[in-house]
C-alpha positions in Angstrom: -3.4 3.9 7.9 -5.2 5.3 4.9 -4.7 2.4 2.6 -6.8 0.0 4.6 -9.1 2.2 6.8 -10.0 5.0 4.5 -8.9 7.8 6.7 -7.0 9.4 3.8 -3.9 10.0 5.8 -1.3 7.7 4.1 1.5 8.4 6.5 -0.4 7.9 9.8 -0.5 4.4 11.2 -2.7 5.7 14.1 -1.0 3.5 16.6 -1.4 0.3 14.6 2.0 -0.9 13.3 0.3 -3.4 11.0 -1.5 -0.6 9.1 -0.6 -0.1 5.5 1.1 3.2 5.0 3.4 4.9 2.6 6.3 3.5 4.7 4.9 0.0 3.9 5.2 0.6 0.2 8.7 2.1 0.6 9.9 -0.9 2.5 8.3 -3.4 0.1 9.7 -1.5 -2.9 13.2 -1.4 -1.5 13.1 -5.2 -0.9 12.0 -5.8 -4.5 14.3 -3.3 -6.1 11.5 -1.0 -7.2 10.4 2.6 -6.5 7.5 3.1 -4.1 5.4 4.3 -7.1 6.1 1.0 -9.0 5.0 -1.0 -5.9 1.8 1.1 -5.7 1.0 0.7 -9.4 1.6 -3.1 -9.2 -0.6 -3.3 -6.1 -3.3 -1.3 -7.8 -3.3 -3.5 -10.9 -3.5 -6.6 -8.8 -6.3 -5.2 -6.6 -8.3 -4.3 -9.7 -7.9 -7.8 -11.0 -8.8 -9.4 -7.6 -11.8 -7.2 -7.0 -13.1 -7.7 -10.5 -13.1 -11.5 -10.0 -15.5 -11.3 -7.0 
C-alpha cells in the first residue's frame, strides 16, 4: 500500500484491495500496452503537474 499510505512497502496491500501497489501499476500498464516503469513515470509526471497547480 506504499504508494498511497507511505508505508514504503510497494507490494503489500495490507488487507486493502483498493490500495495502490506495484500490482496496480502492472495491471494498468498491461491494459495500456506499456511497461510498469512507463506507467509509473507517466503517473509521476502527472502528479508533479497536479500538485504544482495547488
